[in-house]
C-alpha positions as CSV (number, residue, x, y, z in Angstrom):
1,M,28.8,-12.6,13.2
2,Y,28.6,-9.9,10.5
3,L,27.8,-6.2,10.8
4,G,25.9,-4.2,8.3
5,L,26.0,-0.4,8.3
6,D,23.4,1.4,6.3
7,L,23.9,5.2,5.9
8,G,20.5,6.6,4.9
9,T,19.3,10.1,4.4
10,S,17.3,10.2,7.7
11,E,19.3,7.7,9.8
12,L,22.3,5.5,10.1
13,K,21.3,1.9,10.9
14,A,23.5,-0.9,12.2
15,L,22.5,-4.6,12.1
16,L,24.3,-7.6,13.6
17,L,23.6,-10.8,11.7
18,S,24.6,-14.4,12.7
19,D,25.6,-17.1,10.3
20,Q,22.2,-18.7,11.1
21,H,20.4,-15.7,9.5
22,Q,19.4,-14.4,12.9
23,V,19.3,-10.6,13.5
24,I,21.1,-10.3,16.8
25,A,20.7,-6.6,17.3
26,T,20.0,-3.3,15.5
27,A,20.9,0.3,16.4
28,R,19.9,3.6,14.9
29,A,21.0,7.2,14.9
30,P,18.9,10.0,13.3
31,L,20.2,12.3,10.6
32,T,18.8,15.6,9.3
33,V,19.0,17.2,5.9
34,Q,19.8,20.9,5.4
35,R,18.1,22.9,2.6
36,P,19.9,26.3,2.7
37,Q,18.4,27.3,-0.7
38,P,15.6,26.1,-3.0
39,L,16.5,22.8,-4.7
40,W,19.4,22.3,-2.4
41,S,19.8,19.3,-0.2
42,E,23.0,18.8,1.9
43,Q,24.4,17.0,4.9
44,D,27.6,17.5,7.0
45,P,29.7,14.3,6.8
46,A,30.7,14.9,10.4
47,A,27.1,14.0,11.3
48,W,27.6,10.6,9.6
49,W,30.6,9.9,11.7
50,Q,28.8,11.0,14.9
51,A,25.9,8.7,14.0
52,L,28.3,5.9,13.5
53,E,29.9,6.5,16.9
54,T,26.5,6.5,18.4
55,V,25.4,3.1,17.0
56,M,28.7,1.5,17.6
57,G,28.7,2.7,21.2
58,Q,25.2,1.3,21.7
59,L,26.2,-2.1,20.3
60,Q,29.3,-2.1,22.4
61,R,27.3,-1.5,25.5
62,E,24.5,-4.0,24.8
63,H,26.2,-6.7,22.7
64,P,30.0,-6.8,23.5
65,Q,30.2,-10.6,23.0
66,A,28.7,-10.4,19.5
67,L,31.1,-7.6,18.5
68,A,34.0,-9.7,19.8
69,K,33.1,-12.4,17.3
70,L,32.7,-10.1,14.3
71,Q,34.0,-11.6,11.1
72,G,33.3,-8.8,8.7
73,I,31.6,-5.4,8.1
74,G,29.6,-4.4,5.1
75,L,28.4,-0.9,4.0
76,S,25.2,0.3,2.4
77,G,24.4,3.9,1.7
78,Q,22.4,6.6,0.1
79,M,23.6,6.9,-3.5
80,H,24.9,9.8,-5.6
81,G,26.1,12.1,-2.8
82,A,29.2,14.2,-3.5
83,T,31.7,14.4,-0.7
84,L,34.6,16.6,-1.7
85,L,38.0,16.2,0.0
86,D,41.3,18.1,-0.2
87,A,44.8,16.7,-0.4
88,C,44.7,15.9,3.3
89,D,41.3,14.2,3.1
90,A,39.6,17.1,4.9
91,V,36.0,17.8,3.9
92,L,35.8,21.0,1.8
93,R,32.0,21.6,1.9
94,P,28.7,19.9,3.0
95,A,28.0,16.9,0.9
96,I,25.5,17.5,-1.9
97,L,22.8,14.7,-1.7
98,W,20.9,12.5,-4.1
99,N,17.8,14.6,-3.9
100,D,19.5,17.9,-4.6
101,G,18.2,19.6,-7.8
102,R,20.5,22.5,-8.4
103,S,22.5,21.1,-11.3
104,G,19.9,21.0,-14.1
105,A,21.9,23.3,-16.3
106,Q,25.0,21.3,-15.8
107,C,23.1,18.1,-16.9
108,E,22.2,19.8,-20.2
109,Q,25.8,20.9,-20.7
110,L,27.2,17.5,-19.9
111,T,24.9,15.9,-22.3
112,R,26.1,18.3,-25.0
113,D,29.8,17.8,-24.1
114,V,29.5,13.9,-24.1
115,P,27.2,12.9,-26.9
116,D,27.7,9.2,-26.0
117,L,26.9,9.8,-22.3
118,A,23.8,7.5,-22.2
119,A,25.6,4.8,-24.1
120,I,28.6,4.9,-21.8
121,T,26.7,5.2,-18.5
122,G,23.4,3.6,-19.4
123,N,21.6,6.7,-17.8
124,L,20.6,10.2,-18.6
125,A,22.3,13.1,-16.9
126,M,20.1,14.0,-13.9
127,P,20.7,16.5,-11.1
128,G,20.6,13.5,-8.7
129,F,23.8,12.0,-10.1
130,T,27.2,12.9,-8.7
131,A,29.0,14.2,-11.9
132,P,26.6,17.1,-12.5
133,K,27.1,18.2,-8.9
134,L,30.8,18.5,-9.4
135,Q,30.2,20.4,-12.6
136,W,28.1,22.8,-10.5
137,V,30.8,23.2,-7.9
138,R,33.3,23.8,-10.7
139,E,31.2,26.7,-12.1
140,H,29.9,28.2,-8.8
141,E,32.5,27.4,-6.2
142,P,35.8,27.4,-8.3
143,A,38.0,27.8,-5.2
144,V,36.5,24.6,-3.6
145,F,36.8,22.7,-6.9
146,A,40.4,23.7,-7.3
147,K,41.2,22.2,-3.8
148,T,39.3,19.0,-4.5
149,R,41.6,16.0,-4.7
150,R,39.1,13.2,-4.0
151,V,35.4,12.7,-4.5
152,L,33.7,10.0,-2.4
153,L,30.1,8.8,-2.1
154,P,28.7,9.0,1.4
155,K,29.2,5.4,2.5
156,D,32.7,5.4,1.0
157,W,33.6,8.4,3.1
158,L,32.7,6.3,6.1
159,R,34.9,3.6,4.8
160,L,37.8,6.1,4.4
161,K,37.3,7.0,8.1
162,L,37.1,3.4,9.2
163,T,39.9,2.0,7.1
164,G,42.0,4.8,5.7
165,E,41.3,3.4,2.2
166,A,39.5,5.2,-0.6
167,V,37.4,2.4,-2.2
168,S,33.9,2.2,-3.8
169,D,31.9,-0.7,-5.1
170,M,30.4,-1.1,-8.6
171,S,26.8,-0.6,-7.7
172,D,27.3,2.7,-5.9
173,A,29.8,3.9,-8.4
174,A,27.3,3.3,-11.2
175,G,25.2,6.1,-9.7
176,T,27.9,8.7,-10.2
177,L,27.6,9.0,-14.0
178,W,31.3,8.5,-14.2
179,L,31.2,4.8,-14.6
180,D,31.2,2.9,-17.8
181,V,28.5,0.6,-16.5
182,G,28.8,-2.1,-19.1
183,R,32.6,-2.4,-18.7
184,R,32.4,-1.8,-14.9
185,D,35.2,0.7,-14.9
186,W,35.6,4.5,-14.7
187,S,35.0,6.4,-17.9
188,D,37.9,8.7,-18.7
189,T,35.7,10.5,-21.2
190,V,33.1,11.5,-18.7
191,L,35.6,12.3,-16.0
192,Q,37.5,14.6,-18.3
193,A,34.2,16.4,-19.2
194,T,33.8,17.4,-15.6
195,G,37.5,18.4,-15.1
196,L,38.4,15.3,-13.2
197,S,40.5,12.2,-13.7
198,R,40.9,8.7,-12.2
199,A,43.2,10.2,-9.6
200,H,40.1,11.8,-8.0
201,M,38.2,8.5,-7.9
202,P,38.4,5.7,-5.4
203,R,39.6,2.2,-6.2
204,L,36.7,-0.1,-7.4
205,V,35.8,-3.6,-6.1
206,D,32.7,-5.7,-6.3
207,G,30.3,-5.5,-3.4
208,S,31.0,-9.0,-2.2
209,A,34.8,-8.5,-2.2
210,V,37.1,-7.4,0.6
211,S,37.8,-3.7,0.2
212,A,40.0,-2.9,3.2
213,F,40.5,-3.6,6.9
214,V,39.2,-1.6,9.9
215,K,41.9,0.5,11.6
216,P,43.4,-1.3,14.6
217,E,42.6,1.6,17.0
218,L,38.9,1.5,16.0
219,C,38.9,-2.3,16.5
220,Q,40.3,-1.8,20.0
221,R,37.9,1.1,20.8
222,W,34.8,-1.0,19.9
223,G,36.0,-4.3,21.1
224,L,36.3,-5.9,17.7
225,P,38.7,-8.6,16.7
226,A,41.9,-7.4,15.1
227,H,42.1,-7.0,11.4
228,V,38.3,-7.0,10.6
229,P,37.7,-7.0,6.8
230,M,35.2,-4.6,5.2
231,A,33.3,-5.7,2.1
232,G,32.8,-3.4,-0.9
233,G,29.2,-3.1,0.0
234,A,26.5,-1.5,-2.2
235,G,24.3,1.4,-2.9
236,D,21.2,1.2,-0.8
237,N,18.9,-0.4,-3.3
238,A,21.3,-3.0,-4.5
239,A,22.0,-3.8,-0.8
240,S,18.3,-4.1,-0.1
241,A,18.1,-6.6,-3.0
242,V,20.9,-8.7,-1.5
243,G,19.2,-8.4,1.9
244,M,16.0,-9.8,0.4
245,G,17.8,-12.5,-1.6
246,L,16.6,-10.8,-4.9
247,V,19.8,-11.3,-6.9
248,R,18.6,-13.6,-9.8
249,P,17.2,-12.3,-13.1
250,G,13.5,-11.3,-12.9
251,E,13.5,-10.9,-9.1
252,G,12.8,-7.4,-7.7
253,F,11.1,-5.2,-5.2
254,V,9.2,-2.0,-4.6
255,S,10.7,0.3,-2.0
256,L,8.7,2.8,-0.1
257,G,11.3,4.9,1.6
258,T,12.0,8.6,1.4
259,S,12.2,8.0,-2.3
260,G,10.3,5.3,-4.2
261,V,12.0,2.6,-6.2
262,V,11.1,-0.3,-8.5
263,F,14.1,-2.5,-8.7
264,V,14.6,-5.6,-11.0
265,S,17.7,-7.8,-11.1
266,G,19.1,-8.9,-14.5
267,A,21.9,-10.9,-16.0
268,A,23.0,-8.3,-18.5
269,F,23.4,-4.5,-19.0
270,A,19.9,-3.4,-20.2
271,P,19.7,0.4,-20.3
272,N,16.5,2.4,-21.2
273,P,17.7,6.0,-20.8
274,A,15.0,7.5,-23.0
275,Q,12.5,7.0,-20.1
276,A,14.9,8.0,-17.3
277,L,15.3,4.4,-16.2
278,H,18.5,3.7,-14.2
279,A,20.7,0.8,-15.4
280,F,23.4,0.0,-12.8
281,C,25.8,-2.7,-11.8
282,H,24.4,-5.1,-9.1
283,A,26.4,-5.7,-5.9
284,L,27.5,-9.1,-7.1
285,P,30.1,-9.8,-9.8
286,G,28.9,-10.0,-13.4
287,R,25.3,-8.9,-12.6
288,W,23.3,-5.7,-13.3
289,H,19.9,-4.3,-12.4
290,V,17.5,-1.7,-13.6
291,M,15.4,0.6,-11.4
292,S,13.0,3.4,-11.7
293,V,13.2,6.1,-9.0
294,M,10.6,8.7,-7.9
295,L,11.9,11.3,-5.5
296,S,9.0,11.7,-3.1
297,A,7.3,8.5,-2.0
298,A,6.9,7.9,1.8
299,S,8.3,11.4,2.2
300,A,5.2,12.7,0.4
301,V,3.1,10.9,3.0
302,T,5.2,12.5,5.8
303,W,4.7,15.9,4.2
304,A,0.9,15.4,3.9
305,T,0.8,14.2,7.5
306,Q,2.2,17.5,8.6
307,M,0.2,19.7,6.2
308,L,-3.1,18.0,7.0
309,G,-2.6,17.8,10.8
310,F,-2.6,14.0,11.2
311,D,-0.8,12.6,14.3
312,N,1.5,10.4,12.2
313,E,1.8,8.6,8.8
314,A,-0.1,5.6,10.0
315,T,-3.1,7.8,11.0
316,L,-3.1,9.4,7.6
317,L,-3.1,6.1,5.8
318,G,-5.8,4.8,8.2
319,A,-8.0,7.7,7.3
320,A,-7.4,7.1,3.6
321,G,-8.5,3.5,4.0
322,T,-11.8,4.5,5.5
323,L,-13.1,5.9,2.2
324,S,-15.6,3.8,0.3
325,P,-14.7,2.8,-3.3
326,G,-17.1,5.4,-4.6
327,E,-15.4,8.1,-2.5
328,Q,-12.0,7.0,-3.7
329,Q,-13.1,7.2,-7.3
330,T,-14.2,10.8,-6.9
331,A,-11.3,11.9,-4.7
332,P,-8.9,14.6,-5.9
333,V,-5.8,13.5,-7.9
334,F,-2.4,14.2,-6.4
335,L,0.8,14.7,-8.3
336,P,3.7,13.7,-5.9
337,Y,6.5,15.8,-7.5
338,L,7.4,17.6,-4.3
339,S,11.1,17.5,-5.1
340,G,10.9,17.3,-8.9
341,E,11.0,13.8,-10.5
342,R,13.3,11.3,-12.1
343,S,11.6,8.3,-13.7
344,P,10.1,8.8,-16.2
345,H,10.1,12.6,-16.5
346,N,13.7,13.6,-15.5
347,N,12.3,17.0,-14.5
348,P,13.9,18.6,-11.3
349,L,11.3,21.5,-11.7
350,A,8.2,19.3,-11.6
351,S,5.8,20.3,-8.9
352,G,3.2,18.6,-6.7
353,A,-0.5,19.4,-6.8
354,W,-3.9,18.4,-5.6
355,T,-6.4,18.8,-8.4
356,G,-10.1,18.2,-8.7
357,L,-11.0,19.6,-5.3
358,R,-14.7,19.9,-4.4
359,A,-16.5,21.3,-1.4
360,Q,-17.4,17.8,-0.2
361,H,-13.7,16.7,0.1
362,G,-12.1,16.5,3.5
363,R,-8.8,15.4,5.0
364,A,-9.4,11.8,4.3
365,H,-9.9,12.5,0.6
366,L,-6.7,14.4,0.4
367,A,-4.9,11.7,2.3
368,Y,-6.2,9.1,-0.1
369,A,-5.1,11.1,-3.1
370,V,-1.5,11.3,-1.7
371,A,-1.2,7.6,-1.1
372,E,-2.8,6.9,-4.6
373,G,-0.5,9.5,-6.3
374,V,2.6,7.9,-4.9
375,G,1.4,4.5,-6.3
376,F,0.7,6.1,-9.7
377,G,4.2,7.6,-9.7
378,L,5.7,4.1,-9.0
379,L,3.5,2.6,-11.7
380,D,4.9,5.2,-14.2
381,G,8.4,3.9,-13.2
382,L,7.4,0.3,-13.4
383,R,6.3,0.8,-17.0
384,T,9.7,2.0,-18.0
385,I,11.3,-1.4,-17.1
386,P,11.9,-3.6,-20.2
387,P,10.1,-7.0,-20.3
388,T,11.9,-9.6,-18.2
389,E,12.4,-13.3,-18.6
390,P,10.8,-14.8,-16.7
391,P,8.0,-12.2,-16.7
392,L,7.3,-10.2,-13.6
393,H,4.3,-11.5,-11.6
394,T,5.5,-10.7,-8.1
395,L,7.5,-8.0,-6.4
396,S,8.6,-7.8,-2.8
397,L,7.6,-4.7,-0.8
398,V,10.2,-3.1,1.4
399,G,10.7,0.2,3.3
400,G,8.8,1.9,6.0
401,G,5.7,2.3,3.9
402,S,5.4,-1.5,3.8
403,R,4.0,-1.4,7.3
404,S,0.5,-0.4,6.1
405,A,-1.5,-3.4,4.9
406,W,-4.1,-1.0,3.3
407,W,-1.4,0.8,1.3
408,A,0.2,-2.5,0.3
409,Q,-3.1,-3.7,-1.1
410,Q,-3.6,-0.3,-2.9
411,L,-0.3,-0.7,-4.6
412,A,-1.0,-4.3,-5.6
413,D,-4.2,-3.1,-7.2
414,T,-2.4,-0.2,-8.9
415,F,0.4,-2.4,-10.4
416,G,-1.7,-5.4,-11.2
417,L,1.0,-7.5,-9.5
418,T,1.2,-9.6,-6.3
419,L,3.2,-7.9,-3.6
420,T,4.8,-9.8,-0.8
421,V,6.1,-8.5,2.5
422,H,8.9,-10.5,4.0
423,Q,10.3,-11.0,7.5
424,D,12.9,-8.2,8.3
425,S,11.8,-6.3,5.1
426,E,12.6,-3.0,6.8
427,S,16.2,-4.1,7.4
428,G,17.0,-4.5,3.7
429,G,20.0,-2.2,3.3
430,A,21.7,-3.1,6.6
431,M,20.8,-6.7,6.1
432,G,22.3,-6.7,2.6
433,A,25.4,-5.0,3.9
434,A,25.9,-7.7,6.5
435,R,25.3,-10.4,3.9
436,L,27.9,-8.8,1.6
437,A,30.4,-9.0,4.5
438,W,29.5,-12.7,4.9
439,L,30.1,-13.3,1.2
440,A,33.4,-11.4,1.3
441,T,34.6,-13.6,4.1
442,G,33.9,-16.9,2.3
443,G,30.1,-17.4,2.4
444,A,28.4,-19.2,-0.5
445,L,25.9,-17.2,-2.5
446,D,23.1,-19.7,-2.3
447,A,23.5,-20.1,1.4
448,V,23.8,-16.4,2.2
449,C,21.4,-14.8,-0.3
450,T,18.2,-16.6,0.8
451,T,14.8,-15.0,0.6
452,P,13.3,-14.3,4.1
453,P,9.9,-15.9,4.9
454,V,6.8,-14.3,3.5
455,L,4.7,-12.7,6.2
456,Q,1.9,-11.5,3.9
457,S,0.8,-11.4,0.3
458,F,-1.4,-8.9,-1.5
459,T,-3.1,-10.1,-4.7
460,P,-4.6,-7.4,-7.0
461,D,-8.4,-7.0,-7.1
462,A,-9.5,-6.9,-10.7
463,T,-12.4,-4.5,-10.1
464,R,-10.2,-2.0,-8.3
465,A,-7.4,-2.4,-10.7
466,R,-9.8,-1.4,-13.6
467,W,-10.9,1.9,-12.2
468,L,-7.5,2.7,-10.8
469,R,-6.2,2.4,-14.4
470,E,-8.8,5.1,-15.4
471,R,-7.6,7.4,-12.6
472,H,-4.0,6.8,-13.6
473,A,-4.7,7.9,-17.1
474,R,-6.0,11.2,-15.6
475,F,-2.9,11.4,-13.5
476,V,-0.7,11.1,-16.5
477,A,-2.6,13.7,-18.5
478,L,-2.4,16.1,-15.5
479,Y,1.4,16.1,-15.5
480,A,1.4,17.0,-19.2
481,A,-1.2,19.7,-18.7
482,L,0.5,21.3,-15.8
483,A,4.1,21.0,-17.0
């Protein structure tokens, strides 16, 4: 039995997995984001621990026998968050999250201070990354920065609480902008540019290696065996790839979560920073991946659901799907930059917009435009990914947005690629974390990282793909015109 813990932005999820690839149980605890000022996005780490206590308490009540057989724990989590600790490991301020946009000026300064930044890290300096956040704290909260003795990513703060050890994995560390991604080691050059050193950083391990062991008192509290090992784990997207078995070169997925991601595995470090593509270490030794990221994907649909007065996201997508092809072709165009954008624009100040509104347009037209606009944003990201060998013909579809068959078909038509939805596709991060725990305790890669059965495939329609390309060209021109 293996436990995967996935610390997301909106919830913490736990998943118990058997060595027969059966999901024995899941448990969830909600989380909220605080936005005290424009561009800010923060969470209190204490809420992460409370959420962990909630899910572990539920599993203990409902599945005590499974917990008693636990062989290992894996961690997955939201990337890039800055958790600042003092010399006693007390939290100094709320964690600054991945979708926080306050550090634009610090990104520009860091790029000037480290001319080789993109070559070292494989990435452009963006407000989402951890290093610019610390530079912002250094400039705007100097007293806090002076007390900072350790900086941890969100899931690694949970590991510290669970094990007493400060450890991170390669995939999550690659999203800090402090890692030399090709060498898979901390970069002293970038650390020094932000006033830090290796002493502030956690120890590094691969995601499939043992990182530490759960504290005895916690094992006793939750009914776990003594001395439970914890795998290095992974950032949420690398963990999702492991959960879907997408670890070989040319395999990838589209994720429709709060943010939107196009992720492709590779055998080598292949950066493309000029188009804001992310090049990170994979969760497995000696492997890398690239991914494009848009900041508002399913979250744009949630926003539009509230703004337009739909009961829920499924109702909005259902209304969008009622439009005829002719109505879709004359619908407004939506720019989904509600929180700025990463790939390919790297612009924290980019804004959303509906354009082309006419008197005949109603809620369904606006709903369609939002779903289409998210797809166009993902297509922009897909086009930043270098050609793969073998070439991309199919991508898996994961995340909450994958529940809508209409939206899945819309995305297949937009990309011109076949999209597949797999069993347990919504469990990607937690499933991947559990699988990494399995690997860390002796599991064989080919036996553990299997691909779940395909539940449904969506093949692009040539006619729709053609007129969607025309609307996408308008979408691209609108960003430039409104910038």
